[in-house]
C-alpha positions in Angstrom: -123.5 48.3 -104.6 -124.7 51.7 -105.8 -128.4 52.4 -106.0 -130.2 55.4 -107.3 -134.0 55.7 -107.1 -136.1 58.1 -109.1 -139.9 58.4 -109.5 -141.1 57.6 -113.1 -144.8 57.4 -113.0 -147.4 57.0 -110.2 -146.7 53.9 -108.2 -143.4 53.2 -110.0 -139.7 53.6 -109.5 -136.4 52.9 -111.2 -133.6 51.4 -109.2 -130.2 51.7 -110.9 -127.5 49.2 -109.7 -123.8 49.3 -110.3 -123.3 45.9 -112.1 -125.3 43.1 -113.6 -124.4 40.9 -110.7 -125.9 43.5 -108.3 -129.0 43.5 -110.5 -129.4 39.8 -110.3 -129.1 40.0 -106.5 -131.7 42.8 -106.4 -134.1 40.7 -108.4 -133.6 37.7 -106.1 -134.2 40.0 -103.0 -137.4 41.4 -104.5 -138.6 37.9 -105.2 -137.9 36.8 -101.6 -139.5 39.9 -100.0 -142.6 39.6 -102.2 -142.9 35.9 -101.3 -142.6 36.5 -97.6 -145.2 39.3 -97.7 -147.7 37.4 -99.8 -147.5 34.3 -97.7 -147.9 36.2 -94.5 -150.9 38.1 -95.8 -152.6 35.5 -98.0 -151.0 32.1 -97.4 -149.7 31.7 -100.9 -147.3 33.5 -103.4 -148.3 33.4 -107.0 -145.4 34.6 -109.3 -145.0 34.7 -113.1 -141.4 34.0 -114.1 -139.4 35.6 -116.8 -136.8 34.1 -119.1 -133.4 35.7 -119.9 -129.9 36.0 -118.5 -130.6 38.2 -115.5 -133.6 36.1 -114.3 -131.6 32.9 -114.6 -128.8 34.4 -112.4 -131.5 35.5 -109.9 -133.1 32.0 -109.8 -129.7 30.5 -109.2 -129.1 32.9 -106.3 -132.6 32.0 -104.9 -131.7 28.3 -105.1 -128.5 28.7 -103.1 -127.7 29.8 -99.6 -128.4 32.2 -98.0 -131.4 33.1 -100.3 -133.0 29.7 -100.3 -133.9 29.9 -96.6 -135.6 33.3 -97.1 -138.5 31.9 -99.2 -141.4 29.7 -98.0 -141.1 27.5 -101.1 -144.0 25.1 -100.3 -146.4 28.1 -100.5 -145.0 29.4 -103.9 -147.0 28.7 -107.1 -145.0 29.3 -110.3 -146.5 30.6 -113.5 -144.8 32.1 -116.6 -145.1 35.5 -118.2 -144.3 34.1 -121.7 -142.9 31.1 -123.5 -141.5 30.0 -126.8 -143.4 27.5 -128.8 -141.0 24.7 -128.2 -141.1 21.5 -126.1 -140.2 21.8 -122.4 -136.7 20.2 -122.8 -135.8 22.6 -125.7 -132.8 24.8 -124.8 -134.9 27.9 -125.7 -137.7 27.0 -123.3 -138.2 29.4 -120.4 -139.6 26.6 -118.4 -136.5 24.5 -118.9 -134.3 27.4 -117.8 -136.3 27.9 -114.6 -136.4 24.1 -114.0 -132.6 23.8 -114.3 -131.8 27.0 -112.4 -134.4 26.8 -109.6 -137.0 24.0 -109.6 -134.7 21.0 -109.5 -132.1 22.4 -107.1 -134.9 23.3 -104.7 -136.8 20.1 -105.3 -140.0 22.1 -106.0 -143.2 20.0 -106.1 -144.1 19.6 -109.8 -147.8 20.3 -108.9 -146.7 23.8 -107.9 -145.3 24.7 -111.3 -147.7 25.7 -114.1 -145.9 25.9 -117.4 -147.1 27.3 -120.6 -147.4 24.3 -123.0 -145.2 25.6 -125.9 -145.3 22.1 -127.4 -149.1 22.4 -128.1 -150.7 24.3 -131.0 -150.3 28.0 -130.0 -153.9 29.2 -129.9 -155.0 26.1 -128.0 -152.0 26.5 -125.6 -153.0 30.2 -125.0 -156.6 29.3 -124.3 -155.6 26.5 -122.0 -153.3 28.7 -120.0 -156.0 31.3 -119.6 -158.3 28.6 -118.2 -155.5 27.5 -115.9 -155.1 31.0 -114.5 -158.8 31.3 -113.9 -158.9 28.0 -112.2 -155.9 28.7 -109.9 -156.3 32.4 -109.3 -160.1 33.2 -109.7 -162.3 35.0 -112.2 -159.9 38.0 -112.4 -156.4 36.4 -112.0 -154.2 38.5 -109.8 -150.6 37.5 -109.5 -148.6 38.6 -106.5 -145.5 39.3 -108.7 -144.9 39.4 -112.4 -141.3 39.3 -113.4 -140.4 40.7 -116.8 -137.4 41.7 -118.8 -137.0 44.1 -121.7 -135.3 43.6 -125.0 -133.2 46.1 -127.0 -136.3 46.7 -129.2 -138.4 47.6 -126.2 -140.4 44.4 -126.1 -141.4 42.8 -122.8 -142.9 39.3 -122.2 -143.7 38.3 -125.8 -145.3 41.7 -126.6 -143.1 42.8 -129.6 -143.0 46.1 -131.6 -145.7 46.2 -134.2 -148.0 43.9 -132.2 -150.2 46.8 -131.1 -150.7 45.5 -127.5 -153.9 46.9 -125.9 -154.4 47.4 -122.2 -158.1 46.8 -122.7 -157.8 43.5 -124.6 -160.1 41.1 -122.6 -157.9 38.1 -123.1 -155.6 36.9 -120.4 -153.2 35.0 -122.6 -152.4 35.3 -126.3 -150.4 33.5 -128.9 -149.1 36.3 -131.2 -147.1 35.6 -134.3 -143.8 37.3 -134.2 -142.5 38.1 -137.7 -139.0 38.9 -136.4 -138.6 35.3 -135.5 -141.2 33.8 -137.9 -142.8 31.9 -135.1 -145.6 32.1 -132.5 -145.0 32.9 -128.8 -147.2 32.5 -125.8 -147.6 35.6 -123.5 -149.6 37.1 -120.7 -151.6 40.1 -122.0 -151.3 43.6 -120.6 -154.6 43.0 -118.8 -153.1 40.1 -116.8 -149.7 41.8 -116.2 -151.3 45.1 -115.1 -153.6 43.3 -112.6 -150.6 42.1 -110.6 -149.9 43.4 -107.1 -146.3 44.0 -108.2 -144.4 44.0 -111.4 -140.6 44.0 -111.7 -138.9 44.7 -115.0 -135.2 43.9 -115.0 -132.9 44.9 -117.8 -129.1 45.2 -118.2 -126.4 46.2 -120.7 -125.7 49.1 -123.0 -127.7 47.4 -125.8 -130.8 48.3 -123.8 -129.9 51.9 -123.1 -131.8 53.5 -126.1 -134.9 51.5 -125.6 -135.0 52.2 -121.8 -134.6 55.9 -122.4 -137.5 55.9 -124.9 -139.7 53.7 -122.7 -139.2 55.8 -119.6 -138.8 59.3 -121.0 -140.1 59.3 -124.5 -143.6 59.8 -125.9 -146.2 57.1 -125.2 -146.1 54.7 -128.1 -146.6 51.1 -127.0 -146.8 49.8 -130.6 -143.2 50.8 -131.0 -142.1 50.2 -127.4 -144.5 47.6 -125.9 -142.9 47.8 -122.4 -144.6 51.2 -122.0 -148.0 49.4 -121.7 -146.9 47.9 -118.4 -148.7 50.1 -115.8 -150.2 48.1 -112.9 -153.7 49.3 -112.1 -153.4 48.9 -108.3 -149.9 47.4 -108.0 -146.5 48.9 -108.1 -144.0 48.8 -111.0 -140.3 48.7 -110.3 -137.6 48.9 -112.9 -134.3 47.2 -111.8 -131.5 48.2 -114.3 -127.8 48.4 -114.3 -125.7 51.5 -115.0 -125.1 50.5 -118.6 -128.8 50.2 -119.4 -129.4 53.5 -117.6 -126.7 55.4 -119.4 -129.0 57.4 -121.7 -131.6 58.5 -119.2 -131.7 62.2 -118.7 -130.2 61.9 -115.3 -127.9 58.9 -115.6 -126.6 57.1 -112.5 
């Protein structure tokens, strides 16, 4: 596995891995390390999961040996960074993907999983999830780890181009309408994401190369490239990318 690290912004780094399989392993390793550290320090690990191909592969690794023995699963509390407005058994549901890849193989206690209710009216579901975060994590919800991906258009979570995400938006969860898909989504806001102790954005493939170069090395324009708005206030941002996604960076791996 080939790894190159480079500084991007304060408290952030980019890690370039040789293949998408290496990337999934790196995501699983970061999850396990963050879980062990959080449980040792605070007795609990609160993580917001992402959807997508790479996270799914990472969850499957975490659910299998040897990774499964590296995580104190009873102390993990699972949240979600975003969700489609579909029922939990829908093939598009991020919850269903995580359930099938990780929760069921690990026999995770259902009371430790806090899904976004994509089957409820979007605005009501967003408000309910914000209340849930407040109830579980306190008046300023701080997640130990937020896992994210990035699309070829530079979106992350369900913050899409043209949505004008604001770091100072007081909301914790929103239900934006996404014209590209003619539907609503549920998503953590930049305020919630940037309050995390750590954020990992994983992205792979040459279809992401243009967006990654713009996000990391282009002018700041989060309305066009929403992933740029991810800048943890006190935590650390790590980009885990494969060589194909990193190909158009100024100093490619």
